[in-house]
ZAMARGU-4260 file (C-alpha; in steps of 0.2 Angstrom, whole numbers, plus 5000, padded with zeros to 4 digits):
<rodrens>
0) 4840/5415/6314 | 4838/5410/6295 | 4833/5425/6284 | 4813/5423/6279 | 4807/5419/6260
5) 4803/5440/6260 | 4824/5444/6261 | 4829/5429/6252 | 4818/5437/6237 | 4824/5455/6243
10) 4845/5449/6242 | 4841/5437/6226 | 4834/5453/6217 | 4848/5465/6224 | 4861/5452/6215
15) 4851/5450/6199 | 4852/5471/6199 | 4870/5469/6203 | 4872/5458/6190 | 4862/5466/6174
20) 4871/5482/6179 | 4887/5472/6177 | 4882/5465/6160 | 4874/5484/6155 | 4893/5490/6158
25) 4901/5475/6149 | 4889/5479/6136 | 4892/5498/6134 | 4913/5494/6135 | 4909/5480/6120
30) 4900/5494/6110 | 4913/5508/6113 | 4927/5495/6107 | 4917/5490/6092 | 4913/5509/6088
35) 4931/5511/6090 | 4936/5497/6080 | 4923/5502/6068 | 4931/5519/6065 | 4948/5512/6064
40) 4944/5502/6049 | 4933/5516/6040 | 4948/5525/6041 | 4959/5512/6036 | 4947/5508/6022
45) 4948/5527/6017 | 4965/5530/6015 | 4965/5513/6004 | 4952/5519/5992 | 4961/5538/5992
50) 4978/5527/5987 | 4970/5517/5976 | 4960/5531/5966 | 4977/5539/5967 | 4986/5525/5958
55) 4972/5525/5947 | 4973/5544/5941 | 4992/5540/5938 | 4991/5525/5926 | 4976/5534/5917
60) 4988/5549/5913 | 5003/5538/5910 | 4990/5528/5898 | 4986/5547/5890 | 5003/5551/5888
65) 5006/5533/5879 | 4992/5537/5867 | 4999/5554/5861 | 5016/5547/5857 | 5006/5532/5848
70) 4997/5546/5840 | 5010/5556/5836 | 5021/5540/5826 | 5003/5535/5816 | 5003/5554/5809
75) 5020/5555/5804 | 5020/5538/5797 | 5004/5543/5788 | 5015/5561/5783 | 5029/5551/5775
80) 5016/5540/5765 | 5009/5556/5757 | 5027/5562/5753 | 5029/5547/5746 | 5013/5547/5735
85) 5019/5565/5730 | 5036/5560/5724 | 5028/5545/5714 | 5016/5559/5705 | 5029/5570/5704
90) 5040/5556/5697 | 5025/5550/5686 | 5023/5569/5676 | 5042/5571/5676 | 5042/5553/5666
95) 5025/5556/5655 | 5020/5574/5653 | 5008/5573/5641 | 4999/5561/5647 | 4999/5568/5665
100) 4990/5584/5657 | 4978/5574/5650 | 4973/5567/5664 | 4971/5583/5674 | 4963/5591/5661
105) 4950/5578/5659 | 4947/5578/5678 | 4944/5598/5677 | 4934/5596/5663 | 4924/5583/5674
110) 4923/5595/5688 | 4916/5609/5680 | 4902/5598/5670 | 4896/5591/5685 | 4894/5609/5697
115) 4887/5615/5679 | 4873/5600/5680 | 4870/5604/5700 | 4865/5621/5697
</rodrens>
């Protein structure tokens, strides 16, 4: 005896339910796999970010050290120029003592006059 239409509907609905249950299981597996992959990618990305930040810090420290060395070189160069100027002034004073005294006296008088005027 062939199944009646009601039994056919029940059988088809039962089969559809089984497929739906199987599809839900597959979707759950896919989501778990995606979550695991996303977690792995996040951990890898976090490690890469930390490594790049560490490299950035090391490069910054190296630049700061080189900047300190460059500043020391500039200070040394300025000190050398200052010494050269002092040596030139001393030589000029030795060569022309009266003119140097006159210039120093005039500069002192000018400073004194300006300071009295401001009072």
